[in-house]
C-alpha positions as CSV (number, residue, x, y, z in Angstrom):
1,M,108.2,80.3,117.0
2,M,109.3,82.8,114.3
3,L,113.1,83.6,114.1
4,I,113.9,87.1,113.0
5,P,117.5,87.6,111.8
6,C,118.6,90.8,113.4
7,P,121.2,92.5,111.3
8,H,123.2,93.4,114.5
9,C,122.6,90.4,116.7
10,G,121.8,87.4,114.5
11,P,118.7,85.2,114.5
12,R,116.6,85.8,117.6
13,A,113.0,84.8,118.7
14,H,110.2,87.0,117.7
15,A,109.2,87.6,121.3
16,E,112.3,89.8,121.5
17,F,110.8,92.2,118.9
18,T,108.0,94.5,118.7
19,F,106.0,95.0,115.5
20,D,105.3,98.7,114.5
21,R,103.6,99.0,111.2
22,P,103.9,98.3,107.5
23,V,106.3,100.6,105.8
24,E,103.6,102.1,103.6
25,A,101.6,103.1,106.7
26,I,104.3,105.6,107.7
27,T,102.8,109.1,108.1
28,R,104.4,112.1,106.6
29,P,104.2,115.8,107.9
30,D,102.4,116.9,104.9
31,D,99.8,114.3,105.0
32,T,96.1,115.5,105.3
33,A,93.8,114.4,108.2
34,D,92.0,111.9,105.8
35,A,95.3,110.5,104.7
36,L,96.4,110.1,108.3
37,V,93.1,108.4,109.3
38,R,93.5,106.1,106.2
39,N,97.1,105.2,107.0
40,L,96.6,104.6,110.7
41,F,93.3,103.0,110.9
42,S,91.9,101.8,107.5
43,R,94.6,99.7,106.0
44,D,94.1,96.6,104.0
45,N,95.6,93.4,105.4
46,P,96.2,91.2,102.3
47,R,97.8,87.9,102.2
48,G,101.4,87.8,100.8
49,H,104.6,89.8,101.1
50,S,104.4,92.9,103.4
51,R,107.4,95.2,104.2
52,E,107.2,95.9,107.9
53,L,109.0,97.8,110.6
54,W,110.0,96.0,113.8
55,R,112.2,96.9,116.8
56,H,114.5,94.8,118.6
57,T,113.0,95.7,121.9
58,Y,114.6,93.2,124.1
59,G,118.0,93.2,122.3
60,C,120.0,95.8,120.6
61,R,116.9,98.1,120.4
62,A,117.5,98.8,116.8
63,W,114.8,99.3,114.2
64,I,114.7,96.8,111.2
65,A,112.6,96.7,108.1
66,L,111.8,93.2,107.0
67,T,109.9,91.6,104.2
68,R,107.5,88.9,105.6
69,D,104.9,86.7,103.9
70,T,101.8,87.3,106.1
71,A,100.4,83.8,105.3
72,T,103.5,81.7,106.1
73,H,105.6,84.1,108.2
74,A,108.6,83.3,105.9
75,I,111.1,86.3,106.1
76,T,112.8,87.0,102.8
77,D,114.7,90.3,103.5
78,V,115.9,92.2,106.6
79,Q,117.6,95.6,106.6
80,A,118.6,98.1,109.3
81,W,116.4,101.1,109.6
82,G,117.0,104.5,110.8
83,A,119.9,106.6,111.9
84,K,122.0,103.8,113.2
85,A,121.6,101.7,110.0
């Protein structure tokens, strides 16, 4: 079980959270259709550190950005994300 340290609630089981996407895959309003397809469907999945967006769905419902090693699942940084940050 992976524990995710929510900045609002403290450490919680990963089952309380929902993974959204890597931060670099966030689309922007001025992206072209090719850029949207590349960001949403054709991303690389390298081993190593990844900056990701997660939502504490079954807790405070806040969005968080965390840095996670995709090979070991070790979390090195967590920050609140969005308007409530």
